[in-house]
C-alpha positions as CSV (number, residue, x, y, z in Angstrom):
1,M,-3.4,22.2,-4.6
2,P,-7.1,22.2,-3.7
3,A,-8.3,20.5,-0.5
4,V,-9.3,16.9,-1.0
5,D,-11.8,15.4,1.3
6,L,-9.7,12.3,2.3
7,F,-12.3,10.8,4.5
8,S,-14.6,10.5,1.8
9,F,-12.5,7.6,0.7
10,V,-13.0,5.9,4.1
11,T,-16.8,6.4,3.8
12,R,-16.7,4.7,0.3
13,V,-15.0,1.7,1.8
14,R,-17.4,1.3,4.7
15,E,-20.3,1.7,2.3
16,R,-19.1,-0.4,-0.7
17,A,-17.0,-3.1,1.1
18,P,-14.6,-3.5,-1.7
19,L,-13.4,-7.1,-2.5
20,V,-9.6,-7.0,-2.3
21,H,-7.7,-9.7,-4.1
22,C,-4.6,-10.5,-1.9
23,L,-1.5,-12.2,-3.3
24,T,0.6,-11.6,-0.3
25,N,3.2,-13.2,1.8
26,L,2.7,-16.2,4.2
27,V,3.8,-14.2,7.2
28,V,1.0,-11.6,7.0
29,T,-1.9,-13.2,5.5
30,N,-4.1,-13.4,8.6
31,F,-3.3,-9.9,9.7
32,T,-3.8,-8.4,6.3
33,A,-7.3,-10.0,6.3
34,N,-8.1,-8.7,9.8
35,V,-7.0,-5.3,8.8
36,L,-9.3,-5.2,5.6
37,L,-12.2,-6.5,7.7
38,A,-11.7,-3.7,10.3
39,L,-11.7,-1.2,7.5
40,G,-15.0,-2.5,6.2
41,A,-13.5,-4.1,3.1
42,A,-13.7,-7.8,2.1
43,P,-10.5,-9.7,1.8
44,A,-9.9,-12.7,-0.6
45,M,-6.8,-14.9,-0.5
46,V,-7.3,-16.7,-3.7
47,V,-3.6,-17.7,-4.6
48,A,-3.7,-20.8,-6.8
49,R,-2.5,-20.2,-10.4
50,E,-5.5,-22.2,-11.7
51,E,-7.9,-19.7,-10.0
52,V,-6.5,-16.3,-9.9
53,D,-7.1,-15.2,-13.5
54,E,-10.9,-16.0,-12.8
55,F,-10.9,-14.3,-9.6
56,A,-9.1,-11.0,-10.4
57,P,-11.7,-9.6,-12.5
58,I,-14.4,-10.2,-9.8
59,A,-12.4,-8.2,-7.3
60,S,-12.5,-4.5,-6.7
61,A,-8.7,-4.3,-6.7
62,L,-5.6,-6.6,-6.5
63,S,-2.8,-6.3,-3.9
64,V,0.6,-8.1,-4.8
65,N,3.1,-8.5,-2.2
66,L,6.6,-10.2,-3.0
67,G,7.5,-11.0,0.7
68,T,7.8,-14.7,0.4
69,L,8.1,-15.0,-3.4
70,D,8.9,-18.3,-5.1
71,V,8.4,-19.5,-8.6
72,P,4.9,-20.8,-8.3
73,Q,3.8,-17.5,-6.8
74,T,5.3,-15.6,-9.7
75,R,3.1,-17.5,-12.0
76,A,0.1,-16.8,-10.1
77,I,0.9,-13.1,-9.8
78,R,1.5,-12.7,-13.5
79,A,-1.8,-14.4,-14.2
80,A,-3.6,-12.2,-11.7
81,V,-2.2,-8.9,-13.0
82,E,-2.8,-9.8,-16.5
83,A,-6.4,-10.6,-15.7
84,A,-6.9,-7.6,-13.5
85,N,-5.6,-5.4,-16.3
86,G,-7.8,-7.0,-18.8
87,A,-10.8,-6.3,-16.5
88,G,-9.9,-2.7,-15.8
89,K,-9.1,-3.4,-12.2
90,P,-6.4,-1.6,-10.4
91,W,-3.5,-3.3,-8.7
92,V,-1.1,-2.3,-6.0
93,L,2.6,-3.5,-6.0
94,D,4.5,-3.9,-2.7
95,P,8.1,-4.7,-3.8
96,V,9.3,-6.2,-0.4
97,A,13.1,-6.5,-0.3
98,V,13.6,-5.5,-3.8
99,G,17.1,-4.3,-4.3
100,P,19.6,-6.7,-2.5
101,L,17.9,-10.0,-3.7
102,A,18.1,-10.5,-7.5
103,F,15.3,-13.0,-8.0
104,R,12.6,-10.7,-6.8
105,T,14.2,-7.7,-8.1
106,E,14.1,-9.1,-11.7
107,F,10.5,-10.1,-11.2
108,A,9.5,-6.7,-9.8
109,F,11.0,-4.9,-12.8
110,D,9.0,-7.3,-15.0
111,L,5.7,-6.4,-13.2
112,L,6.3,-2.8,-13.9
113,D,5.4,-3.5,-17.5
114,F,1.8,-4.5,-16.3
115,K,1.1,-0.9,-15.1
116,P,0.3,-1.0,-11.5
117,A,-1.9,1.8,-10.1
118,V,0.2,2.2,-7.0
119,I,3.7,1.2,-6.1
120,R,4.1,1.2,-2.2
121,G,7.4,0.5,-0.7
122,N,10.1,1.6,1.6
123,A,12.7,4.1,0.7
124,S,15.4,1.4,-0.3
125,E,12.8,-0.6,-2.4
126,I,11.7,2.7,-4.2
127,I,15.2,3.6,-5.0
128,S,16.1,0.3,-6.2
129,L,13.0,0.1,-8.6
130,S,13.9,3.5,-10.0
131,G,17.3,2.1,-11.0
132,G,19.1,3.3,-8.1
133,A,21.7,1.3,-6.0
134,A,20.2,-1.0,-3.5
135,S,20.6,-0.1,0.1
136,A,18.6,-2.4,2.4
137,R,19.0,-5.2,5.1
138,G,16.5,-7.7,3.9
139,V,13.0,-6.3,4.2
140,D,14.2,-3.3,6.1
141,S,15.1,0.1,4.5
142,T,18.5,1.6,5.3
143,A,17.5,4.8,3.6
144,A,15.3,7.7,5.0
145,T,12.0,8.4,3.0
146,D,13.4,11.8,2.0
147,A,16.3,10.3,0.4
148,A,13.8,8.4,-2.0
149,L,11.7,11.5,-3.2
150,D,13.6,12.1,-6.4
151,A,13.4,8.3,-7.2
152,A,9.7,8.1,-6.3
153,Q,9.1,11.0,-8.8
154,V,11.2,9.3,-11.4
155,L,9.4,6.0,-11.0
156,A,6.0,7.6,-11.0
157,L,6.6,9.3,-14.3
158,K,8.2,6.3,-15.9
159,T,5.4,4.0,-14.8
160,Q,2.5,6.4,-14.7
161,A,1.8,4.9,-11.2
162,V,1.1,6.6,-8.1
163,V,4.3,5.9,-5.9
164,A,4.1,5.9,-2.1
165,V,7.2,5.9,0.2
166,T,6.5,5.0,3.6
167,G,8.5,5.3,6.7
168,A,8.7,7.9,9.6
169,T,7.4,10.4,7.1
170,D,5.2,9.1,4.1
171,Y,5.4,10.5,0.7
172,V,2.8,10.1,-2.2
173,T,3.5,11.3,-5.6
174,D,2.2,11.0,-9.1
175,G,5.4,12.4,-10.5
176,K,4.2,16.0,-10.4
177,A,2.8,16.7,-6.8
178,V,4.4,15.2,-3.6
179,I,2.2,14.9,-0.4
180,A,3.9,14.3,3.0
181,L,2.1,12.7,5.8
182,S,3.5,12.8,9.3
183,N,1.2,10.7,11.4
184,G,1.9,7.2,12.7
185,T,4.0,5.6,15.7
186,P,7.3,3.5,15.9
187,L,5.0,0.7,17.4
188,M,3.8,0.3,13.7
189,T,7.2,-1.2,12.8
190,R,7.1,-3.6,15.9
191,V,4.1,-5.8,14.7
192,T,4.5,-8.1,11.7
193,G,2.2,-7.2,8.8
194,V,1.3,-3.6,9.4
195,G,3.4,-2.5,6.4
196,C,2.2,-5.3,4.2
197,A,-1.3,-4.8,5.3
198,L,-1.0,-1.0,4.4
199,S,-0.5,-2.0,0.7
200,A,-3.9,-4.1,0.9
201,T,-5.5,-1.0,2.5
202,V,-4.3,1.2,-0.4
203,A,-5.7,-1.5,-2.9
204,A,-9.1,-1.3,-1.0
205,F,-9.3,2.5,-1.2
206,V,-8.1,2.6,-4.8
207,G,-10.7,0.1,-5.5
208,T,-13.5,2.6,-4.7
209,A,-11.9,5.4,-7.1
210,S,-13.9,6.5,-10.0
211,G,-10.9,6.5,-12.3
212,R,-7.3,6.8,-12.4
213,D,-7.4,10.6,-11.5
214,E,-8.5,9.7,-8.0
215,F,-5.7,7.0,-7.4
216,R,-3.3,9.5,-5.9
217,D,-6.0,10.9,-3.4
218,A,-7.2,7.4,-2.6
219,T,-3.5,6.4,-1.9
220,V,-3.0,9.5,0.4
221,A,-6.3,8.8,2.1
222,A,-5.4,5.0,2.8
223,I,-2.0,6.0,4.2
224,A,-3.3,8.9,6.4
225,Y,-6.3,6.8,7.8
226,S,-3.9,3.9,8.6
227,T,-1.1,6.0,10.1
228,I,-3.6,8.0,12.2
229,A,-5.2,4.7,13.4
230,G,-1.7,3.7,14.5
231,E,-1.0,6.8,16.2
232,L,-4.1,6.7,18.1
233,A,-3.8,3.0,19.1
234,A,-0.5,3.7,20.6
235,R,-2.1,6.0,23.1
236,D,-4.2,3.1,24.1
237,A,-1.4,0.4,24.0
238,A,2.4,0.9,24.7
239,L,3.5,-2.6,23.8
240,P,3.3,-4.6,20.5
241,G,0.9,-7.3,21.4
242,S,-1.9,-5.0,22.8
243,F,-1.1,-2.5,20.1
244,A,-2.0,-4.8,17.3
245,V,-5.4,-5.3,18.9
246,A,-5.8,-1.6,19.6
247,Y,-4.8,-0.9,16.0
248,L,-7.6,-3.0,14.5
249,D,-10.0,-1.4,16.8
250,R,-9.0,2.1,15.8
251,L,-9.2,1.1,12.1
252,A,-12.7,-0.1,12.7
253,S,-13.9,2.9,14.9
254,L,-11.9,6.1,13.7
255,D,-14.4,8.8,12.9
256,R,-14.3,11.9,10.7
257,A,-13.8,14.5,13.3
258,T,-10.8,12.7,15.0
259,F,-9.4,11.9,11.6
260,D,-9.5,15.7,10.5
261,K,-8.2,16.8,13.9
262,T,-5.2,14.4,13.9
263,L,-4.2,14.5,10.2
264,V,-0.7,16.0,9.7
265,Q,-0.4,16.8,5.9
266,R,1.6,19.1,3.7
267,D,2.2,19.6,0.1
268,V,6.0,19.4,-0.8
269,V,5.8,20.0,-4.5
270,S,3.0,21.3,-6.6
271,G,2.8,21.0,-10.3
């Protein structure tokens, strides 16, 4: 596969300040907004059913997170994704805790019909969305990311979405090629909102893409940038509280030379 200038997507985000419409969970709203601001993007937490269909077409991209799902939010999400699709704006699905919980699992399957540009989840969530047996403990995956590779490719081919399985090793696939990314730190799992904010970060990067052909590369760039920032932040701070601050600082300051030097990437499958 030809080399892609992943950092060019970082430059786009910083120069264009994409407006990211976030329909996310109550636990992570503030941290998600701070992550987007650190990147150079613009967060918008417009959540009312009465407003989302007006706002989604204004945004560069939409990020949908099912973490604290309830019935009113399902109505807002449906309206937002319909409006985003109608305006040709990409949207990202984060299927939090899909599999063991029936309400959100049924809703997530319904959302697949609205053609997300990217689906980002842990191994258990991606396996479940592809039709496999659920294996999770709440929002936590009980499966390793490599166990979800086949499921991710099946889901990508079925939905025509880019699928990202994130964990100790991150995998991104469009159903044909699979890219593995091996940066990051366990501290990223010790701060609430890092994973959920990653989906919003993917939306920001995808929101700068010139078309669907760039969605996979934009997703790889978003995950690579976020995990490299986390890895470097762990060198600055060894405990969760200080890490959260260091992570935001690294997101705001990571430069091309450091990014290129730190990136650990490989092609798993080419096609």
